[in-house]
Backbone as JSON Lines, residues from 0, in Angstrom:
{"i":0,"aa":"X","n":[107.25,-44.96,-70.26],"ca":[106.64,-43.63,-70.32],"c":[105.81,-43.42,-69.06]}
{"i":1,"aa":"X","n":[105.93,-42.23,-68.49],"ca":[105.17,-41.94,-67.27],"c":[103.68,-41.87,-67.58]}
{"i":2,"aa":"X","n":[102.91,-42.35,-66.66],"ca":[101.45,-42.35,-66.84],"c":[100.92,-40.92,-66.8]}
{"i":3,"aa":"X","n":[100.1,-40.6,-67.78],"ca":[99.56,-39.25,-67.87],"c":[98.61,-38.98,-66.71]}
{"i":4,"aa":"X","n":[98.8,-37.8,-66.07],"ca":[97.93,-37.43,-64.95],"c":[96.55,-37.04,-65.46]}
{"i":5,"aa":"X","n":[95.52,-37.63,-64.89],"ca":[94.15,-37.32,-65.33],"c":[93.42,-36.43,-64.35]}
{"i":6,"aa":"X","n":[94.0,-36.22,-63.16],"ca":[93.37,-35.36,-62.16],"c":[94.35,-34.27,-61.79]}
{"i":7,"aa":"X","n":[93.86,-33.1,-61.38],"ca":[94.76,-32.03,-60.98],"c":[95.55,-32.42,-59.74]}
{"i":8,"aa":"X","n":[96.73,-31.83,-59.55],"ca":[97.52,-32.12,-58.35],"c":[96.7,-31.89,-57.1]}
{"i":9,"aa":"X","n":[97.05,-32.62,-56.03],"ca":[96.3,-32.52,-54.78],"c":[96.25,-31.09,-54.26]}
{"i":10,"aa":"X","n":[97.39,-30.36,-54.42],"ca":[97.43,-28.98,-53.93],"c":[96.41,-28.12,-54.66]}
{"i":11,"aa":"X","n":[96.26,-28.38,-55.98],"ca":[95.3,-27.6,-56.76],"c":[93.88,-27.94,-56.35]}
{"i":12,"aa":"X","n":[93.62,-29.22,-56.1],"ca":[92.28,-29.63,-55.7],"c":[91.9,-29.0,-54.37]}
{"i":13,"aa":"X","n":[92.88,-28.89,-53.48],"ca":[92.58,-28.41,-52.14],"c":[92.49,-26.9,-52.07]}
{"i":14,"aa":"X","n":[93.05,-26.21,-53.07],"ca":[93.09,-24.76,-52.99],"c":[91.69,-24.17,-52.93]}
{"i":15,"aa":"X","n":[91.44,-23.36,-51.92],"ca":[90.14,-22.72,-51.77],"c":[89.08,-23.59,-51.16]}
{"i":16,"aa":"X","n":[89.37,-24.89,-50.95],"ca":[88.38,-25.79,-50.36],"c":[88.27,-25.53,-48.86]}
{"i":17,"aa":"X","n":[87.06,-25.65,-48.33],"ca":[86.84,-25.44,-46.9],"c":[87.22,-26.71,-46.15]}
{"i":18,"aa":"X","n":[88.06,-26.56,-45.14],"ca":[88.45,-27.7,-44.32],"c":[87.36,-27.93,-43.28]}
{"i":19,"aa":"X","n":[86.9,-29.17,-43.18],"ca":[85.87,-29.52,-42.21],"c":[86.54,-29.98,-40.93]}
{"i":20,"aa":"X","n":[86.08,-29.44,-39.79],"ca":[86.72,-29.76,-38.51],"c":[86.1,-30.97,-37.83]}
{"i":21,"aa":"X","n":[84.99,-31.48,-38.36],"ca":[84.35,-32.66,-37.77],"c":[83.65,-33.44,-38.88]}
{"i":22,"aa":"X","n":[83.88,-34.74,-38.91],"ca":[83.18,-35.58,-39.88],"c":[83.04,-36.98,-39.29]}
{"i":23,"aa":"X","n":[82.13,-37.75,-39.87],"ca":[81.86,-39.1,-39.37],"c":[82.68,-40.11,-40.17]}
{"i":24,"aa":"X","n":[83.52,-40.86,-39.48],"ca":[84.36,-41.85,-40.15],"c":[83.52,-42.94,-40.81]}
{"i":25,"aa":"X","n":[82.43,-43.33,-40.17],"ca":[81.56,-44.38,-40.72],"c":[80.22,-43.79,-41.19]}
{"i":26,"aa":"X","n":[80.3,-42.65,-41.88],"ca":[79.08,-41.95,-42.33],"c":[78.24,-42.81,-43.26]}
{"i":27,"aa":"X","n":[78.9,-43.63,-44.15],"ca":[78.09,-44.43,-45.09],"c":[77.21,-45.44,-44.39]}
{"i":28,"aa":"X","n":[77.68,-45.94,-43.24],"ca":[76.88,-46.91,-42.47],"c":[75.56,-46.27,-42.06]}
{"i":29,"aa":"X","n":[75.62,-45.03,-41.6],"ca":[74.42,-44.35,-41.12],"c":[73.55,-43.84,-42.27]}
{"i":30,"aa":"X","n":[74.18,-43.41,-43.37],"ca":[73.4,-42.99,-44.53],"c":[72.63,-44.17,-45.11]}
{"i":31,"aa":"X","n":[73.31,-45.31,-45.23],"ca":[72.67,-46.51,-45.78],"c":[71.51,-46.96,-44.9]}
{"i":32,"aa":"X","n":[71.73,-46.97,-43.58],"ca":[70.68,-47.4,-42.65],"c":[69.49,-46.45,-42.7]}
{"i":33,"aa":"X","n":[69.77,-45.15,-42.84],"ca":[68.68,-44.17,-42.91],"c":[67.85,-44.39,-44.17]}
{"i":34,"aa":"X","n":[68.52,-44.63,-45.29],"ca":[67.81,-44.87,-46.56],"c":[66.99,-46.15,-46.51]}
{"i":35,"aa":"X","n":[67.55,-47.17,-45.84],"ca":[66.87,-48.47,-45.79],"c":[65.86,-48.55,-44.65]}
{"i":36,"aa":"X","n":[65.86,-47.55,-43.77],"ca":[64.95,-47.58,-42.64],"c":[65.33,-48.6,-41.6]}
{"i":37,"aa":"X","n":[66.63,-48.92,-41.53],"ca":[67.1,-49.91,-40.56],"c":[67.94,-49.22,-39.48]}
{"i":38,"aa":"X","n":[68.24,-49.99,-38.43],"ca":[69.04,-49.45,-37.34],"c":[70.51,-49.78,-37.57]}
{"i":39,"aa":"X","n":[71.39,-48.76,-37.6],"ca":[72.81,-49.04,-37.83],"c":[73.47,-49.71,-36.64]}
{"i":40,"aa":"X","n":[74.5,-50.51,-36.91],"ca":[75.21,-51.19,-35.83],"c":[76.42,-50.36,-35.38]}
{"i":41,"aa":"X","n":[76.72,-50.48,-34.1],"ca":[77.94,-49.87,-33.58],"c":[77.81,-48.38,-33.32]}
{"i":42,"aa":"X","n":[78.81,-47.8,-32.66],"ca":[78.78,-46.38,-32.36],"c":[79.12,-45.53,-33.58]}
{"i":43,"aa":"X","n":[78.74,-44.27,-33.52],"ca":[79.18,-43.3,-34.53],"c":[80.6,-42.88,-34.18]}
{"i":44,"aa":"X","n":[81.48,-42.87,-35.18],"ca":[82.88,-42.5,-34.95],"c":[83.09,-41.08,-35.47]}
{"i":45,"aa":"X","n":[83.14,-40.13,-34.55],"ca":[83.28,-38.71,-34.89],"c":[84.76,-38.34,-34.91]}
{"i":46,"aa":"X","n":[85.22,-37.83,-36.04],"ca":[86.63,-37.44,-36.18],"c":[86.73,-35.92,-36.1]}
{"i":47,"aa":"X","n":[87.58,-35.42,-35.22],"ca":[87.8,-33.99,-35.06],"c":[89.21,-33.64,-35.53]}
{"i":48,"aa":"X","n":[89.32,-32.54,-36.26],"ca":[90.66,-32.1,-36.66],"c":[90.73,-30.57,-36.62]}
{"i":49,"aa":"X","n":[91.88,-30.08,-36.23],"ca":[92.09,-28.64,-36.14],"c":[92.1,-28.01,-37.53]}
{"i":50,"aa":"X","n":[91.64,-26.76,-37.59],"ca":[91.71,-25.99,-38.83],"c":[92.7,-24.85,-38.65]}
{"i":51,"aa":"X","n":[93.36,-24.41,-39.73],"ca":[94.33,-23.32,-39.61],"c":[93.74,-22.03,-39.05]}
{"i":52,"aa":"X","n":[92.42,-21.84,-39.23],"ca":[91.79,-20.61,-38.75],"c":[91.27,-20.74,-37.32]}
{"i":53,"aa":"X","n":[91.51,-21.86,-36.67],"ca":[91.05,-22.08,-35.29],"c":[92.1,-21.62,-34.28]}
{"i":54,"aa":"X","n":[91.64,-21.38,-33.06],"ca":[92.55,-21.21,-31.92],"c":[92.98,-22.62,-31.52]}
{"i":55,"aa":"X","n":[94.23,-22.95,-31.78],"ca":[94.7,-24.33,-31.6],"c":[94.59,-24.8,-30.16]}
{"i":56,"aa":"X","n":[94.93,-23.94,-29.21],"ca":[94.88,-24.35,-27.8],"c":[93.45,-24.69,-27.4]}
{"i":57,"aa":"X","n":[92.49,-23.84,-27.81],"ca":[91.09,-24.09,-27.46],"c":[90.57,-25.34,-28.16]}
{"i":58,"aa":"X","n":[90.94,-25.52,-29.44],"ca":[90.5,-26.73,-30.15],"c":[91.05,-27.97,-29.47]}
{"i":59,"aa":"X","n":[92.35,-27.97,-29.18],"ca":[92.99,-29.15,-28.57],"c":[92.33,-29.52,-27.25]}
{"i":60,"aa":"X","n":[92.05,-28.51,-26.44],"ca":[91.43,-28.76,-25.13],"c":[90.03,-29.34,-25.31]}
{"i":61,"aa":"X","n":[89.26,-28.76,-26.22],"ca":[87.9,-29.24,-26.48],"c":[87.92,-30.68,-27.01]}
{"i":62,"aa":"X","n":[88.8,-30.92,-27.99],"ca":[88.87,-32.25,-28.6],"c":[89.29,-33.31,-27.59]}
{"i":63,"aa":"X","n":[90.27,-32.98,-26.73],"ca":[90.71,-33.94,-25.71],"c":[89.58,-34.29,-24.75]}
{"i":64,"aa":"X","n":[88.82,-33.27,-24.35],"ca":[87.71,-33.52,-23.41],"c":[86.64,-34.4,-24.04]}
{"i":65,"aa":"X","n":[86.3,-34.13,-25.3],"ca":[85.28,-34.96,-25.97],"c":[85.8,-36.38,-26.2]}
{"i":66,"aa":"X","n":[87.07,-36.5,-26.51],"ca":[87.65,-37.84,-26.69],"c":[87.58,-38.63,-25.39]}
{"i":67,"aa":"X","n":[87.91,-37.97,-24.28],"ca":[87.85,-38.64,-22.96],"c":[86.42,-39.03,-22.62]}
{"i":68,"aa":"X","n":[85.46,-38.12,-22.87],"ca":[84.06,-38.41,-22.57],"c":[83.56,-39.59,-23.41]}
{"i":69,"aa":"X","n":[84.01,-39.67,-24.66],"ca":[83.64,-40.79,-25.51],"c":[84.2,-42.1,-24.99]}
{"i":70,"aa":"X","n":[85.44,-42.07,-24.52],"ca":[86.06,-43.27,-23.95],"c":[85.34,-43.72,-22.68]}
{"i":71,"aa":"X","n":[84.77,-42.75,-21.96],"ca":[84.02,-43.07,-20.74],"c":[82.59,-43.51,-21.03]}
{"i":72,"aa":"X","n":[82.2,-43.52,-22.3],"ca":[80.84,-43.92,-22.67],"c":[79.79,-42.87,-22.38]}
{"i":73,"aa":"X","n":[80.21,-41.59,-22.3],"ca":[79.29,-40.52,-21.91],"c":[78.68,-39.78,-23.09]}
{"i":74,"aa":"X","n":[79.12,-40.09,-24.32],"ca":[78.63,-39.36,-25.49],"c":[77.59,-40.16,-26.25]}
{"i":75,"aa":"X","n":[76.49,-39.49,-26.6],"ca":[75.5,-40.08,-27.5],"c":[74.76,-38.94,-28.19]}
{"i":76,"aa":"X","n":[74.18,-39.25,-29.34],"ca":[73.44,-38.23,-30.09],"c":[72.2,-37.84,-29.29]}
{"i":77,"aa":"X","n":[72.09,-36.55,-28.97],"ca":[70.98,-36.06,-28.14],"c":[69.87,-35.5,-29.02]}
{"i":78,"aa":"X","n":[68.63,-35.48,-28.51],"ca":[67.54,-34.83,-29.25],"c":[67.81,-33.34,-29.38]}
{"i":79,"aa":"X","n":[67.3,-32.75,-30.45],"ca":[67.45,-31.31,-30.65],"c":[66.36,-30.58,-29.87]}
{"i":80,"aa":"X","n":[66.78,-29.7,-28.96],"ca":[65.82,-28.95,-28.15],"c":[66.36,-27.55,-27.93]}
{"i":81,"aa":"X","n":[65.89,-26.61,-28.72],"ca":[66.42,-25.25,-28.67],"c":[66.04,-24.51,-27.39]}
{"i":82,"aa":"X","n":[65.02,-24.97,-26.67],"ca":[64.6,-24.29,-25.45],"c":[65.27,-24.86,-24.21]}
{"i":83,"aa":"X","n":[66.03,-25.94,-24.36],"ca":[66.62,-26.58,-23.19],"c":[67.68,-25.72,-22.53]}
{"i":84,"aa":"X","n":[68.22,-24.76,-23.27],"ca":[69.3,-23.92,-22.76],"c":[68.78,-22.62,-22.16]}
{"i":85,"aa":"X","n":[67.46,-22.51,-21.94],"ca":[66.9,-21.26,-21.41],"c":[66.56,-21.4,-19.93]}
{"i":86,"aa":"X","n":[66.94,-20.36,-19.17],"ca":[66.68,-20.36,-17.73],"c":[66.1,-19.0,-17.35]}
{"i":87,"aa":"X","n":[65.45,-18.97,-16.19],"ca":[64.9,-17.7,-15.7],"c":[66.03,-16.87,-15.11]}
{"i":88,"aa":"X","n":[66.14,-15.62,-15.56],"ca":[67.17,-14.71,-15.06],"c":[66.51,-13.68,-14.15]}
{"i":89,"aa":"X","n":[66.71,-13.77,-12.82],"ca":[66.06,-12.84,-11.89],"c":[66.47,-11.39,-12.11]}
{"i":90,"aa":"X","n":[67.64,-11.15,-12.69],"ca":[68.09,-9.76,-12.9],"c":[67.29,-9.06,-13.99]}
{"i":91,"aa":"X","n":[66.7,-9.83,-14.92],"ca":[65.9,-9.23,-15.99],"c":[64.43,-9.64,-15.92]}
{"i":92,"aa":"X","n":[64.14,-10.7,-15.16],"ca":[62.77,-11.2,-15.09],"c":[62.35,-11.94,-16.35]}
{"i":93,"aa":"X","n":[63.31,-12.32,-17.18],"ca":[63.01,-13.0,-18.44],"c":[63.76,-14.33,-18.52]}
{"i":94,"aa":"X","n":[63.32,-15.15,-19.48],"ca":[64.04,-16.4,-19.76],"c":[65.15,-16.09,-20.77]}
{"i":95,"aa":"X","n":[66.36,-16.49,-20.42],"ca":[67.51,-16.27,-21.29],"c":[68.31,-17.56,-21.39]}
{"i":96,"aa":"X","n":[69.16,-17.65,-22.39],"ca":[69.99,-18.84,-22.49],"c":[70.98,-18.85,-21.34]}
{"i":97,"aa":"X","n":[71.27,-20.03,-20.85],"ca":[72.23,-20.15,-19.74],"c":[73.6,-19.62,-20.15]}
{"i":98,"aa":"X","n":[73.96,-19.77,-21.43],"ca":[75.25,-19.27,-21.88],"c":[75.33,-17.75,-21.77]}
{"i":99,"aa":"X","n":[74.24,-17.05,-22.09],"ca":[74.24,-15.59,-21.98],"c":[74.29,-15.13,-20.53]}
{"i":100,"aa":"X","n":[73.57,-15.84,-19.65],"ca":[73.62,-15.51,-18.22],"c":[75.03,-15.73,-17.7]}
{"i":101,"aa":"X","n":[75.65,-16.83,-18.11],"ca":[77.02,-17.14,-17.68],"c":[78.0,-16.06,-18.18]}
{"i":102,"aa":"X","n":[77.83,-15.62,-19.42],"ca":[78.7,-14.57,-19.98],"c":[78.61,-13.29,-19.15]}
{"i":103,"aa":"X","n":[77.37,-12.88,-18.84],"ca":[77.19,-11.65,-18.07],"c":[77.72,-11.78,-16.65]}
{"i":104,"aa":"X","n":[77.59,-12.96,-16.07],"ca":[78.14,-13.18,-14.72],"c":[79.66,-13.08,-14.73]}
{"i":105,"aa":"X","n":[80.28,-13.62,-15.76],"ca":[81.74,-13.52,-15.88],"c":[82.17,-12.07,-15.99]}
{"i":106,"aa":"X","n":[81.47,-11.3,-16.82],"ca":[81.8,-9.89,-16.99],"c":[81.66,-9.14,-15.68]}
{"i":107,"aa":"X","n":[80.55,-9.39,-14.96],"ca":[80.34,-8.7,-13.67],"c":[81.44,-9.08,-12.68]}
{"i":108,"aa":"X","n":[81.8,-10.35,-12.66],"ca":[82.81,-10.8,-11.71],"c":[84.18,-10.18,-12.01]}
{"i":109,"aa":"X","n":[84.49,-10.03,-13.29],"ca":[85.79,-9.49,-13.67],"c":[85.87,-7.97,-13.51]}
{"i":110,"aa":"X","n":[84.72,-7.3,-13.41],"ca":[84.73,-5.84,-13.29],"c":[84.15,-5.35,-11.97]}
{"i":111,"aa":"X","n":[83.92,-6.25,-11.03],"ca":[83.22,-5.84,-9.8],"c":[84.03,-4.89,-8.93]}
{"i":112,"aa":"X","n":[85.36,-4.82,-9.12],"ca":[86.18,-3.93,-8.31],"c":[86.32,-2.54,-8.91]}
{"i":113,"aa":"X","n":[85.54,-2.25,-9.92],"ca":[85.54,-0.89,-10.45],"c":[86.13,-0.78,-11.84]}
{"i":114,"aa":"X","n":[85.72,0.29,-12.51],"ca":[86.21,0.57,-13.85],"c":[87.51,1.36,-13.78]}
{"i":115,"aa":"X","n":[88.06,1.69,-14.95],"ca":[89.28,2.48,-14.99],"c":[89.06,3.86,-14.4]}
{"i":116,"aa":"X","n":[90.04,4.32,-13.65],"ca":[89.99,5.67,-13.08],"c":[91.32,6.35,-13.37]}
{"i":117,"aa":"X","n":[91.43,7.62,-12.97],"ca":[92.69,8.33,-13.18],"c":[93.78,7.8,-12.25]}
{"i":118,"aa":"X","n":[93.38,7.16,-11.18],"ca":[94.34,6.6,-10.23],"c":[94.81,5.25,-10.76]}
{"i":119,"aa":"X","n":[95.88,5.28,-11.55],"ca":[96.32,4.08,-12.26],"c":[97.06,3.09,-11.38]}
{"i":120,"aa":"X","n":[97.25,3.39,-10.09],"ca":[98.05,2.51,-9.26],"c":[97.28,1.71,-8.24]}
{"i":121,"aa":"X","n":[95.95,1.86,-8.21],"ca":[95.18,1.15,-7.19],"c":[95.08,-0.33,-7.56]}
{"i":122,"aa":"X","n":[95.0,-1.21,-6.56],"ca":[94.84,-2.65,-6.84],"c":[93.62,-2.94,-7.7]}
{"i":123,"aa":"X","n":[92.52,-2.19,-7.44],"ca":[91.3,-2.43,-8.21],"c":[91.52,-2.13,-9.69]}
{"i":124,"aa":"X","n":[92.19,-1.01,-9.97],"ca":[92.45,-0.63,-11.36],"c":[93.4,-1.62,-12.02]}
{"i":125,"aa":"X","n":[94.42,-2.03,-11.29],"ca":[95.36,-3.0,-11.85],"c":[94.66,-4.32,-12.18]}
{"i":126,"aa":"X","n":[93.74,-4.72,-11.32],"ca":[93.0,-5.95,-11.57],"c":[92.13,-5.79,-12.82]}
{"i":127,"aa":"X","n":[91.49,-4.62,-12.95],"ca":[90.65,-4.39,-14.12],"c":[91.49,-4.43,-15.4]}
{"i":128,"aa":"X","n":[92.67,-3.78,-15.34],"ca":[93.54,-3.77,-16.52],"c":[93.94,-5.19,-16.92]}
{"i":129,"aa":"X","n":[94.23,-6.02,-15.92],"ca":[94.62,-7.4,-16.19],"c":[93.48,-8.18,-16.83]}
{"i":130,"aa":"X","n":[92.24,-7.84,-16.46],"ca":[91.07,-8.58,-16.97],"c":[90.45,-7.92,-18.2]}
{"i":131,"aa":"X","n":[90.94,-6.72,-18.56],"ca":[90.27,-5.93,-19.59],"c":[90.15,-6.66,-20.92]}
{"i":132,"aa":"X","n":[91.21,-7.34,-21.33],"ca":[91.17,-8.04,-22.6],"c":[90.11,-9.14,-22.6]}
{"i":133,"aa":"X","n":[90.01,-9.87,-21.49],"ca":[89.0,-10.94,-21.39],"c":[87.6,-10.34,-21.43]}
{"i":134,"aa":"X","n":[87.4,-9.23,-20.7],"ca":[86.09,-8.57,-20.68],"c":[85.72,-8.09,-22.08]}
{"i":135,"aa":"X","n":[86.66,-7.45,-22.77],"ca":[86.4,-6.97,-24.13],"c":[86.04,-8.12,-25.06]}
{"i":136,"aa":"X","n":[86.73,-9.26,-24.9],"ca":[86.46,-10.43,-25.74],"c":[85.08,-11.02,-25.45]}
{"i":137,"aa":"X","n":[84.68,-11.0,-24.18],"ca":[83.35,-11.5,-23.82],"c":[82.26,-10.61,-24.39]}
{"i":138,"aa":"X","n":[82.46,-9.28,-24.32],"ca":[81.5,-8.36,-24.93],"c":[81.44,-8.57,-26.44]}
{"i":139,"aa":"X","n":[82.61,-8.71,-27.08],"ca":[82.66,-8.87,-28.53],"c":[81.94,-10.14,-28.97]}
{"i":140,"aa":"X","n":[81.97,-11.17,-28.12],"ca":[81.32,-12.43,-28.46],"c":[79.8,-12.34,-28.51]}
{"i":141,"aa":"X","n":[79.24,-11.22,-28.05],"ca":[77.79,-11.05,-28.14],"c":[77.34,-10.77,-29.57]}
{"i":142,"aa":"X","n":[78.28,-10.36,-30.42],"ca":[77.94,-10.02,-31.79],"c":[78.44,-11.05,-32.78]}
{"i":143,"aa":"X","n":[78.36,-10.72,-34.08],"ca":[78.85,-11.64,-35.11],"c":[80.37,-11.77,-35.04]}
{"i":144,"aa":"X","n":[80.86,-12.95,-35.37],"ca":[82.29,-13.25,-35.33],"c":[82.69,-13.8,-36.7]}
{"i":145,"aa":"X","n":[83.79,-13.28,-37.24],"ca":[84.21,-13.73,-38.57],"c":[85.62,-14.31,-38.6]}
{"i":146,"aa":"X","n":[86.31,-14.32,-37.45],"ca":[87.67,-14.86,-37.43],"c":[88.1,-15.19,-36.01]}
{"i":147,"aa":"X","n":[89.12,-15.99,-35.92],"ca":[89.73,-16.35,-34.62],"c":[90.21,-15.08,-33.9]}
{"i":148,"aa":"X","n":[90.02,-15.08,-32.57],"ca":[90.55,-13.99,-31.76],"c":[89.66,-12.78,-31.64]}
{"i":149,"aa":"X","n":[88.46,-12.81,-32.26],"ca":[87.58,-11.64,-32.22],"c":[86.69,-11.6,-30.99]}
{"i":150,"aa":"X","n":[86.54,-12.71,-30.29],"ca":[85.66,-12.73,-29.13],"c":[85.7,-14.07,-28.43]}
{"i":151,"aa":"X","n":[85.03,-14.11,-27.27],"ca":[84.93,-15.34,-26.49],"c":[83.46,-15.73,-26.33]}
{"i":152,"aa":"X","n":[83.19,-17.02,-26.37],"ca":[81.86,-17.57,-26.1],"c":[81.92,-18.47,-24.87]}
{"i":153,"aa":"X","n":[80.83,-18.54,-24.09],"ca":[80.71,-19.64,-23.12],"c":[80.47,-20.92,-23.91]}
{"i":154,"aa":"X","n":[81.26,-21.94,-23.67],"ca":[81.16,-23.19,-24.41],"c":[80.81,-24.34,-23.47]}
{"i":155,"aa":"X","n":[79.9,-25.2,-23.92],"ca":[79.6,-26.42,-23.16],"c":[80.74,-27.41,-23.38]}
{"i":156,"aa":"X","n":[81.47,-27.74,-22.32],"ca":[82.6,-28.66,-22.39],"c":[82.13,-30.0,-22.96]}
{"i":157,"aa":"X","n":[81.06,-30.53,-22.38],"ca":[80.38,-31.72,-22.9],"c":[79.24,-31.2,-23.76]}
{"i":158,"aa":"X","n":[79.41,-31.27,-25.08],"ca":[78.45,-30.7,-26.02],"c":[77.01,-31.11,-25.72]}
{"i":159,"aa":"X","n":[76.08,-30.14,-25.79],"ca":[74.67,-30.47,-25.6],"c":[74.2,-31.47,-26.65]}
{"i":160,"aa":"X","n":[74.67,-31.31,-27.89],"ca":[74.23,-32.23,-28.95],"c":[74.81,-33.63,-28.78]}
{"i":161,"aa":"X","n":[75.75,-33.77,-27.83],"ca":[76.29,-35.09,-27.49],"c":[75.86,-35.48,-26.08]}
{"i":162,"aa":"X","n":[74.68,-34.99,-25.68],"ca":[74.04,-35.35,-24.42],"c":[74.72,-34.75,-23.19]}
{"i":163,"aa":"X","n":[75.34,-33.58,-23.36],"ca":[75.92,-32.89,-22.21],"c":[74.85,-32.2,-21.39]}
{"i":164,"aa":"X","n":[75.17,-31.93,-20.12],"ca":[74.23,-31.25,-19.23],"c":[74.32,-29.74,-19.41]}
{"i":165,"aa":"X","n":[73.17,-29.08,-19.37],"ca":[73.15,-27.62,-19.45],"c":[73.22,-27.06,-18.03]}
{"i":166,"aa":"X","n":[74.43,-27.07,-17.47],"ca":[74.66,-26.55,-16.12],"c":[75.88,-25.64,-16.18]}
{"i":167,"aa":"X","n":[75.97,-24.7,-15.21],"ca":[77.08,-23.75,-15.23],"c":[78.43,-24.44,-15.11]}
{"i":168,"aa":"X","n":[78.47,-25.56,-14.38],"ca":[79.73,-26.28,-14.2],"c":[80.24,-26.89,-15.51]}
{"i":169,"aa":"X","n":[79.37,-26.96,-16.52],"ca":[79.75,-27.52,-17.82],"c":[80.11,-26.43,-18.82]}
{"i":170,"aa":"X","n":[80.32,-25.21,-18.34],"ca":[80.64,-24.08,-19.22],"c":[82.03,-23.53,-18.92]}
{"i":171,"aa":"X","n":[82.68,-23.05,-19.97],"ca":[83.94,-22.31,-19.82],"c":[84.13,-21.45,-21.08]}
{"i":172,"aa":"X","n":[84.89,-20.37,-20.98],"ca":[85.11,-19.51,-22.15],"c":[85.95,-20.22,-23.22]}
{"i":173,"aa":"X","n":[85.61,-19.93,-24.47],"ca":[86.33,-20.52,-25.6],"c":[86.34,-19.51,-26.74]}
{"i":174,"aa":"X","n":[87.37,-19.52,-27.56],"ca":[87.4,-18.66,-28.74],"c":[86.1,-18.83,-29.52]}
{"i":175,"aa":"X","n":[85.42,-17.71,-29.78],"ca":[84.07,-17.78,-30.34],"c":[84.05,-18.38,-31.74]}
{"i":176,"aa":"X","n":[85.0,-18.0,-32.59],"ca":[85.03,-18.54,-33.95],"c":[85.23,-20.05,-33.94]}
{"i":177,"aa":"X","n":[86.2,-20.51,-33.15],"ca":[86.48,-21.94,-33.06],"c":[85.27,-22.69,-32.52]}
{"i":178,"aa":"X","n":[84.63,-22.13,-31.5],"ca":[83.46,-22.75,-30.88],"c":[82.31,-22.89,-31.88]}
{"i":179,"aa":"X","n":[82.0,-21.82,-32.58],"ca":[80.83,-21.83,-33.47],"c":[81.05,-22.71,-34.7]}
{"i":180,"aa":"X","n":[82.25,-22.64,-35.27],"ca":[82.54,-23.46,-36.45],"c":[82.59,-24.94,-36.11]}
{"i":181,"aa":"X","n":[83.24,-25.28,-35.01],"ca":[83.34,-26.68,-34.6],"c":[81.97,-27.24,-34.25]}
{"i":182,"aa":"X","n":[81.17,-26.47,-33.52],"ca":[79.82,-26.91,-33.16],"c":[78.95,-27.16,-34.38]}
{"i":183,"aa":"X","n":[79.07,-26.25,-35.37],"ca":[78.3,-26.41,-36.6],"c":[78.74,-27.65,-37.38]}
{"i":184,"aa":"X","n":[80.05,-27.87,-37.46],"ca":[80.56,-29.04,-38.18],"c":[80.15,-30.35,-37.5]}
{"i":185,"aa":"X","n":[80.14,-30.36,-36.17],"ca":[79.71,-31.56,-35.44],"c":[78.23,-31.84,-35.74]}
{"i":186,"aa":"X","n":[77.42,-30.78,-35.76],"ca":[75.99,-30.94,-36.03],"c":[75.77,-31.55,-37.42]}
{"i":187,"aa":"X","n":[76.49,-31.06,-38.41],"ca":[76.37,-31.59,-39.78],"c":[76.84,-33.04,-39.83]}
{"i":188,"aa":"X","n":[77.94,-33.34,-39.14],"ca":[78.48,-34.7,-39.15],"c":[77.5,-35.71,-38.57]}
{"i":189,"aa":"X","n":[76.69,-35.27,-37.6],"ca":[75.78,-36.19,-36.91],"c":[74.37,-36.21,-37.49]}
{"i":190,"aa":"X","n":[74.15,-35.55,-38.62],"ca":[72.77,-35.37,-39.1],"c":[72.05,-36.68,-39.41]}
{"i":191,"aa":"X","n":[72.77,-37.72,-39.86],"ca":[72.13,-38.99,-40.18],"c":[72.18,-39.99,-39.03]}
{"i":192,"aa":"X","n":[72.71,-39.56,-37.89],"ca":[72.85,-40.46,-36.74],"c":[71.58,-40.42,-35.9]}
{"i":193,"aa":"X","n":[70.95,-41.56,-35.62],"ca":[69.72,-41.56,-34.81],"c":[70.0,-41.11,-33.37]}
{"i":194,"aa":"X","n":[68.99,-40.49,-32.76],"ca":[69.11,-40.08,-31.36],"c":[69.38,-41.29,-30.48]}
{"i":195,"aa":"X","n":[70.25,-41.09,-29.49],"ca":[70.58,-42.17,-28.56],"c":[71.75,-43.03,-28.99]}
{"i":196,"aa":"X","n":[72.25,-42.82,-30.22],"ca":[73.39,-43.61,-30.7],"c":[74.67,-43.22,-29.96]}
{"i":197,"aa":"X","n":[75.41,-44.19,-29.41],"ca":[76.69,-43.86,-28.76],"c":[77.67,-43.24,-29.77]}
{"i":198,"aa":"X","n":[78.5,-42.33,-29.28],"ca":[79.48,-41.66,-30.13],"c":[80.86,-41.79,-29.49]}
{"i":199,"aa":"X","n":[81.84,-42.15,-30.31],"ca":[83.23,-42.1,-29.85],"c":[83.97,-41.09,-30.71]}
{"i":200,"aa":"X","n":[85.04,-40.53,-30.18],"ca":[85.74,-39.43,-30.85],"c":[87.19,-39.81,-31.13]}
{"i":201,"aa":"X","n":[87.6,-39.55,-32.36],"ca":[89.01,-39.64,-32.74],"c":[89.5,-38.23,-33.05]}
{"i":202,"aa":"X","n":[90.75,-37.96,-32.73],"ca":[91.3,-36.62,-32.94],"c":[92.5,-36.7,-33.88]}
{"i":203,"aa":"X","n":[92.46,-35.87,-34.93],"ca":[93.62,-35.74,-35.82],"c":[94.42,-34.54,-35.32]}
{"i":204,"aa":"X","n":[95.65,-34.74,-34.89],"ca":[96.46,-33.63,-34.33],"c":[96.66,-32.52,-35.36]}
């Protein structure tokens, strides 16, 4: 006689469940050490996996870069410092996040040859039309984002929370939804990891 099933099918269990894009493979090691007040051994093993609602190309590129940085020994849990990303912006005379300054610089660079005019054949107009989608996505990223493809964010290639540098050379545009969700999941995954702990990255295709 077949053994009676005591748990719902895997498909039923997974239905409606939120897929996590980042988790710690050895999370119990760090939870146990935190509870005991001891120092955990070895690096934190951060696992990244794509989600169906992510921009796959952007996720893959981000995950590959973090995996490479981990292999190079460049990743570690960084202290939380919300003011570290603020710089003086001479155009406004105020302190702003470097990501916002970078976003505005990209927009200015992409539109510096002029806006749309009735003369649809000029090189300047053609260049604007070619860049228009990117510009619109950068503007959209200034507001709330609820799905893939709604906007672009400046993303730190080497995550700040993994000891990346806050410099313009460490920034590039990324799908805003993928960026924000992945960054949030990484933060949750590392919550029990002490500052300064080395991190290595595994990627689930």
